[in-house]
C-alpha positions, 0 to 999 in steps of 0.5 A, spaced: 343 266 213 349 261 212 354 267 213 350 269 219 350 262 222 357 261 221 359 268 225 354 266 230 358 259 231 365 263 231 362 268 236 359 262 240 366 259 242 368 266 244 362 268 249 359 261 251 361 262 258 357 268 258 351 268 262 344 269 258 343 276 261 350 278 258 348 276 251 342 280 251 346 286 253 350 285 247 344 285 242 339 289 246 341 296 243 339 293 236 333 296 233 327 292 231 328 288 225 335 289 225 338 282 223 345 284 225 343 282 232 342 275 230 350 274 231 348 274 239 341 271 239 343 265 235 348 264 241 343 264 246 339 259 242 344 254 241 346 255 249 339 254 251 338 248 247 345 245 249 343 246 257 336 244 255 334 251 259 327 252 256 325 258 260 331 262 256 330 258 250 323 261 250 326 268 251 331 267 246 326 265 240 322 271 243 328 276 241 329 273 235 321 274 233 323 282 234 329 282 230 327 278 224 324 281 218 321 275 214 321 269 219 317 272 225 312 267 225 317 261 225 321 264 231 314 265 235 312 258 233 319 256 236 318 260 242 311 256 244 314 249 243 320 251 248 315 254 253 311 248 252 317 244 254 318 248 260 311 247 262 310 254 265 303 257 264 306 264 264 311 263 259 306 259 254 301 265 255 307 270 253 309 266 247 302 266 244 301 273 245 308 274 242 305 270 236 298 274 236 302 280 236 306 278 230 299 277 226 296 283 229 302 288 228 306 285 222 301 282 218 294 285 220 291 279 220 286 279 226 283 272 225 289 269 227 291 274 232 285 273 236 286 266 235 293 267 239 290 272 244 285 267 246 290 261 247 294 266 251 288 268 255 286 261 257 293 261 261 293 269 263 286 270 266 288 266 272 295 268 272 298 271 278 303 275 274 299 282 273 303 285 268 302 279 263 294 279 265 294 286 263 298 285 257 293 280 254 287 284 256 290 290 252 290 286 246 283 283 247 281 291 248 284 292 241 280 287 238 274 290 241 276 297 238 277 294 231 270 291 231 267 298 233 265 296 240 268 302 243 263 302 249 266 295 251 273 297 249 274 303 253 273 300 260 279 295 258 284 300 256 282 304 263 283 298 267 290 297 263 292 305 264 291 304 272 295 298 272 301 300 268 301 307 271 301 305 278 307 300 277 313 303 281 319 301 277 326 300 281 331 305 278 336 299 277 331 295 273 330 299 267 327 294 263 321 294 267 320 301 267 320 301 260 315 295 259 310 299 264 311 306 260 310 302 253 304 299 256 301 305 259 303 309 253 299 304 248 293 303 253 293 311 253 293 311 245 288 306 244 283 309 250 284 316 246 281 312 240 275 310 244 274 317 247 274 320 240 269 315 237 265 316 243 265 323 242 268 325 249 273 330 246 275 334 252 277 327 255 280 325 249 284 332 248 287 331 256 289 323 254 292 325 248 296 331 252 298 326 257 301 321 252 304 327 248 308 329 254 310 323 257 312 320 250 316 326 249 321 325 255 325 320 251 327 318 244 325 311 246 318 313 245 318 316 238 313 311 235 308 312 241 309 320 240 307 319 233 301 315 235 299 321 239 300 326 234 296 322 229 290 322 234 291 330 235 290 331 228 284 327 228 281 331 234 283 337 230 280 335 224 273 333 227 273 340 230 274 343 223 282 345 224 284 342 218 291 346 217 293 344 224 290 337 223 295 337 216 301 339 220 300 334 226 299 328 220 305 330 217 309 330 223 307 323 225 308 320 219 315 319 218 316 315 225 310 311 223 313 309 216 319 307 219 315 303 224 312 300 217 305 300 221 301 300 214 295 300 218 296 307 222 299 309 215 292 308 212 289 312 218 293 318 217 292 318 209 285 318 210 284 324 215 290 327 211 286 326 204 279 329 208 283 335 211 285 337 204 278 335 201 275 340 206 280 345 204 278 345 197 285 341 195 282 335 191 288 333 187 292 332 194 286 329 197 285 324 191 293 322 192 292 321 199 286 316 198 290 313 192 296 311 197 291 307 201 289 303 195 296 301 194 296 299 201 290 295 200 293 292 194 299 290 197 296 287 204 289 285 202 287 289 209 283 295 210 280 298 216 273 300 217 274 308 218 278 309 212 273 305 207 270 312 206 276 314 202 274 309 196 267 313 196 270 319 195 275 317 189 268 314 186 265 321 187 271 325 184 272 320 178 264 321 177 265 328 177 270 328 172 267 323 167 272 318 168 268 311 167 274 307 168 277 310 174 270 310 177 269 302 175 276 301 178 275 304 185 268 301 185 270 294 184 276 295 190 270 298 194 266 291 193 273 287 195 274 291 201 267 290 204 267 283 203 273 283 207 270 287 212 264 283 213 268 276 213 273 279 218 268 282 223 263 276 223 268 271 225 271 276 230 265 278 233 263 271 234 270 268 237 270 274 242 263 273 244 264 266 246 271 265 248 272 272 252 266 275 254 263 268 257 269 268 262 267 275 263 260 274 264 262 268 269 266 272 273 261 278 273 255 272 275 259 270 281 261 277 283 253 278 283 252 271 286 256 273 292 253 280 293 246 276 293 248 271 298 251 277 303 244 281 302 240 275 304 244 274 310 243 281 312 236 280 310 235 274 315 238 278 320 234 284 319 228 280 319 230 276 325 231 282 329 224 285 327 220 279 329 224 279 336 222 286 337 215 285 334 214 279 340 216 284 345 211 290 342 205 287 339 204 280 342 202 274 340 196 276 335 200 281 332 205 275 331 200 271 328 199 276 322 206 277 321 207 270 320 202 269 315 205 275 311 212 272 312 209 265 309 206 269 303 212 272 302 216 266 302 211 262 297 211 268 292 219 268 292 218 260 291 213 262 285 218 267 282 224 262 282 219 257 279 218 262 273 225 263 273 227 256 272 222 255 267 225 260 263 232 259 264 236 258 258 239 251 258 246 248 256 248 242 252 248 236 257 255 236 260 256 229 261 253 227 254 257 233 251 264 231 254 263 224 251 262 226 244 268 231 245 272 225 247 270 221 241 271 227 236 278 228 239 279 221 237 277 222 230 281 228 230 287 224 232 285 220 226 285 226 221 278 224 219 277 231 216 282 230 210 276 226 207 273 230 201 266 233 201 265 231 209 258 233 211 255 234 218 251 228 217 256 224 215 260 226 222 254 225 226 253 218 223 260 216 225 259 219 232 252 216 233 249 222 234 244 227 230 246 233 226 242 238 231 246 236 237 253 235 234 252 242 230 250 245 237 256 242 241 261 244 235 258 252 235 259 252 243 265 248 244 269 249 238 267 257 237 265 256 230 260 253 225 262 246 222 265 248 216 270 253 219 271 247 224 273 242 219 277 247 215 281 250 221 283 242 222 285 242 215 289 248 215 293 246 221 294 239 219 297 242 212 301 247 216 304 242 221 306 237 215 309 242 211 313 244 217 315 237 219 315 232 213 320 233 208 315 229 202 310 234 203 314 240 202 315 238 195 308 237 193 305 242 188 299 246 190 294 242 187 297 236 191 297 240 197 289 242 196 288 234 195 292 231 200 288 236 205 281 235 204 280 241 200 276 241 193 277 248 192 284 251 190 282 258 191 279 257 198 285 253 200 290 258 199 285 264 202 285 260 209 292 258 209 294 265 208 289 267 213 292 262 218 300 263 216 300 270 213 303 268 207 302 262 201 304 255 202 310 256 197 313 262 201 311 258 207 316 252 205 321 257 203 321 261 209 320 255 214 326 250 214 324 243 216 324 242 223 325 236 228 319 235 232 323 236 239 324 243 238 324 248 232 331 251 231 
């Protein structure tokens, strides 16, 4: 690291007069995770700092995320800080998306990834930048697909497909073409996952064929091509073409291994194992399933669709009377199930509250506009009908029609009264806002650091009751009381480890005590979920930062 910074300093003296675009040209050819690019990336960072150009600083830190192998989260945080100083909502949305992608792709930590996606969504859902909007929408769709909500995810990817494929890029702007093509291929890949899960095999085959054709046109899309080969293999497996599936999986594997995408590697291993199993080669099948256990042990990560591999291993070793192995894989399956249940409960709650709520409001407003138009049309038709009736039937008939109209009106009023009586109530907005202001004041005073803090204690402090306070926290914070308090504690200790020299010297037990936890293992688990690593690794990989802008 020191040698890299020294080289960057020497290069800076040579290229400091060059534009940011020229600097990006110098490192744009490096592949992801190639840290040689930092010779020029660091120059961009220092140049942007010197000029207080926070827009370029945000981009430079995002580039650093791409080329760094071990400090992606730190650079992503720096990008968010720079975007905040630029006071640009689109930049902030993009920076939060970058951090979410790091959690999702590099650590497969879906809970912290969703946190960042939803922060980005708060900015991008009303952004005029349609590329940013659809990029964020794509990531929301990925979470829905991960939850198994394929019916809900498929239309999201269809929408993204239409957008990315419809962008006509200027040939003089290759980066725009590349980004849109990447977006289109990734959306097609995710859409094919949904189609297969929904058993729409003919559409899936067509989608995969389109993806393979487009990704084969350039070496820039080798990873995307491998994803489509994986999907073709799954489709062949489901159609009992096991030898074809095995060929597809072996062709897909090298690029996925090079990309270090252990999630898709696990999917390949599972279906490869199932293909061997169906062909009667249980020895090779077991080897594939065991590779997934290695991934689980290394990353504490498992996808629902590969879970059955553990059941196959348990059955295999039961048939071979190997009690030790049978017990081991049973224990591993129980661990995997605990992780799956925990992740899915939180993810489904968060996405319902913070994504679906916006979508439902938008849908509700659309329906209200339609109803208003229909009412205008109905009124126009009614007036026309009454006018015609006056001419045709005379006054006696009009008296009858008027009575019918009054009856219809009274029935409509009764229906509205019934609907209002049964309409779900929301927490009173004024009272809620005042409570949230008091709660925010307590957050700033770090009330959450008190050990053994209970909902009742907080309610007394806020001069409210536990039922109402619990409802506000669930509705406005998107989680229950315990998750809310633990989240505040973890964010606090993360901030202190980033900015406070004394805290960085604390032992793990001291960190647990100072952050309000009473359980060491619970603290460590939550810290890893939030940051992708344990506290000691976090301190080692994240140099002390000033509060102006991370470096």
